[in-house]
KOLDRENLUM-773152 format. One record per residue (C-alpha): residue number from 1; residue in one letter; chain; x, y, z. Coordinates in Angstrom, 3 decimals, m for minus. Layout:
REM KOLDRENLUM-773152
{NUM, 'A', 'A', {X, Y, Z}}
...
This chain:
REM KOLDRENLUM-773152
{1, 'M', 'A', {34.504, m6.306, m26.571}}
{2, 'V', 'A', {35.476, m5.632, m22.971}}
{3, 'L', 'A', {37.833, m8.156, m21.360}}
{4, 'G', 'A', {37.047, m10.517, m24.201}}
{5, 'I', 'A', {33.277, m10.471, m23.455}}
{6, 'P', 'A', {30.848, m9.031, m26.010}}
{7, 'K', 'A', {29.147, m5.779, m24.928}}
{8, 'K', 'A', {25.672, m7.285, m25.434}}
{9, 'T', 'A', {26.475, m10.088, m22.997}}
{10, 'L', 'A', {27.776, m7.624, m20.390}}
{11, 'M', 'A', {24.659, m5.484, m20.742}}
{12, 'L', 'A', {22.383, m8.516, m20.337}}
{13, 'V', 'A', {24.242, m9.650, m17.213}}
{14, 'A', 'A', {24.047, m6.131, m15.745}}
{15, 'I', 'A', {20.294, m5.900, m16.387}}
{16, 'L', 'A', {19.642, m9.310, m14.835}}
{17, 'A', 'A', {21.742, m8.403, m11.795}}
{18, 'G', 'A', {19.733, m5.190, m11.384}}
{19, 'I', 'A', {16.453, m7.090, m11.524}}
{20, 'V', 'A', {17.659, m9.556, m8.883}}
{21, 'V', 'A', {18.732, m6.699, m6.584}}
{22, 'L', 'A', {15.361, m4.946, m6.946}}
{23, 'Y', 'A', {13.488, m8.187, m6.288}}
{24, 'V', 'A', {15.493, m8.968, m3.149}}
{25, 'M', 'A', {15.077, m5.413, m1.808}}
{26, 'G', 'A', {11.308, m5.532, m2.433}}
{27, 'S', 'A', {10.979, m8.909, m0.694}}
{28, 'D', 'A', {12.771, m7.608, 2.402}}
{29, 'R', 'A', {10.512, m4.557, 2.564}}
{30, 'Q', 'A', {7.311, m6.598, 2.251}}
{31, 'A', 'A', {8.450, m9.002, 4.976}}
{32, 'S', 'A', {9.334, m6.175, 7.386}}
{33, 'E', 'A', {5.997, m4.421, 6.789}}
{34, 'A', 'A', {4.077, m7.624, 7.523}}
{35, 'E', 'A', {6.081, m8.219, 10.714}}
{36, 'S', 'A', {5.674, m4.676, 12.009}}
{37, 'G', 'A', {2.014, m4.325, 11.062}}
{38, 'S', 'A', {2.668, m1.210, 9.010}}
{39, 'G', 'A', {1.308, m2.564, 5.733}}
{40, 'P', 'A', {m2.272, m3.224, 4.681}}
{41, 'A', 'A', {m1.907, m7.038, 4.531}}
{42, 'G', 'A', {m4.973, m8.755, 5.953}}
{43, 'C', 'A', {m6.902, m5.651, 7.024}}
{44, 'R', 'A', {m9.977, m5.059, 4.886}}
{45, 'V', 'A', {m12.716, m2.488, 5.480}}
{46, 'A', 'A', {m16.106, m1.644, 3.973}}
{47, 'V', 'A', {m17.531, 1.843, 3.435}}
{48, 'T', 'A', {m20.666, 2.728, 5.431}}
{49, 'A', 'A', {m21.217, 6.270, 4.049}}
{50, 'D', 'A', {m23.154, 6.943, 0.832}}
{51, 'V', 'A', {m19.967, 8.421, m0.673}}
{52, 'L', 'A', {m16.639, 8.523, 1.168}}
{53, 'N', 'A', {m13.905, 10.952, 0.153}}
{54, 'V', 'A', {m10.361, 9.644, 0.097}}
{55, 'R', 'A', {m7.842, 12.340, 0.988}}
{56, 'A', 'A', {m4.119, 12.829, 0.429}}
{57, 'A', 'A', {m3.508, 13.376, 4.161}}
{58, 'P', 'A', {m5.351, 12.759, 7.443}}
{59, 'G', 'A', {m7.436, 15.937, 7.637}}
{60, 'M', 'A', {m10.642, 17.517, 6.334}}
{61, 'D', 'A', {m8.664, 20.212, 4.519}}
{62, 'A', 'A', {m6.482, 17.715, 2.612}}
{63, 'E', 'A', {m6.932, 17.292, m1.145}}
{64, 'I', 'A', {m9.554, 14.743, m2.243}}
{65, 'V', 'A', {m7.772, 12.088, m4.324}}
{66, 'G', 'A', {m10.621, 9.595, m4.758}}
{67, 'K', 'A', {m14.054, 8.460, m3.633}}
{68, 'Y', 'A', {m15.704, 5.203, m2.561}}
{69, 'K', 'A', {m19.402, 4.368, m2.769}}
{70, 'Q', 'A', {m21.298, 2.680, 0.049}}
{71, 'D', 'A', {m20.414, m1.007, 0.626}}
{72, 'A', 'A', {m17.178, m0.709, m1.383}}
{73, 'E', 'A', {m14.329, m2.710, 0.157}}
{74, 'T', 'A', {m10.646, m1.823, 0.277}}
{75, 'D', 'A', {m7.443, m2.789, 2.023}}
{76, 'A', 'A', {m6.553, m0.604, 4.985}}
{77, 'D', 'A', {m3.870, m0.064, 7.584}}
{78, 'A', 'A', {m4.146, m0.089, 11.365}}
{79, 'V', 'A', {m2.826, 3.506, 11.460}}
{80, 'V', 'A', {m5.474, 6.094, 12.439}}
{81, 'R', 'A', {m4.613, 9.811, 12.764}}
{82, 'N', 'A', {m6.997, 12.690, 13.441}}
{83, 'G', 'A', {m9.913, 10.286, 12.919}}
{84, 'F', 'A', {m8.640, 9.188, 9.478}}
{85, 'R', 'A', {m7.513, 5.654, 8.612}}
{86, 'R', 'A', {m4.608, 5.159, 6.207}}
{87, 'L', 'A', {m5.682, 3.095, 3.201}}
{88, 'A', 'A', {m2.369, 3.355, 1.333}}
{89, 'E', 'A', {0.440, 5.840, 0.779}}
{90, 'N', 'A', {m1.171, 9.329, 0.561}}
{91, 'R', 'A', {m4.694, 7.848, 0.787}}
{92, 'W', 'A', {m6.723, 8.467, 3.954}}
{93, 'A', 'A', {m10.448, 8.173, 4.748}}
{94, 'A', 'A', {m12.602, 9.077, 7.767}}
{95, 'D', 'A', {m12.465, 6.053, 10.077}}
{96, 'E', 'A', {m16.010, 6.573, 11.340}}
{97, 'F', 'A', {m17.310, 5.518, 7.901}}
{98, 'L', 'A', {m15.199, 2.351, 7.654}}
{99, 'K', 'A', {m15.949, m0.990, 9.282}}
{100, 'P', 'A', {m13.733, m4.085, 9.318}}
{101, 'V', 'A', {m14.857, m6.832, 6.967}}
{102, 'G', 'A', {m15.263, m10.291, 8.466}}
{103, 'G', 'A', {m12.347, m12.575, 7.703}}
{104, 'S', 'A', {m9.616, m9.935, 8.017}}
{105, 'T', 'A', {m6.498, m11.761, 9.147}}
{106, 'R', 'A', {m5.397, m9.069, 11.566}}
{107, 'E', 'A', {m6.929, m6.324, 13.663}}
{108, 'C', 'A', {m7.882, m3.235, 11.695}}
């Protein structure tokens, strides 16, 4: 017992407090990304190439970390560098082979 409170109760309270802190921090981050346009919310694209390589960075020499087949759809970001559109953290694809899907809630 610590201060007259069982250790199990203290541990449970500490875990719950940690979960609340993580939840609040995550909510703030999601809201700021949506406001600044830096997240993928609402931007959806379709692949026009037969097979599209997804790379770890915006460049032809970057490591291939995935592939999409023609007509596949994915969330995307408005950020384009060196002709590559950011799909997610460390996931980039050649923008020339991506087209916005109708119904996207913001400009891609």
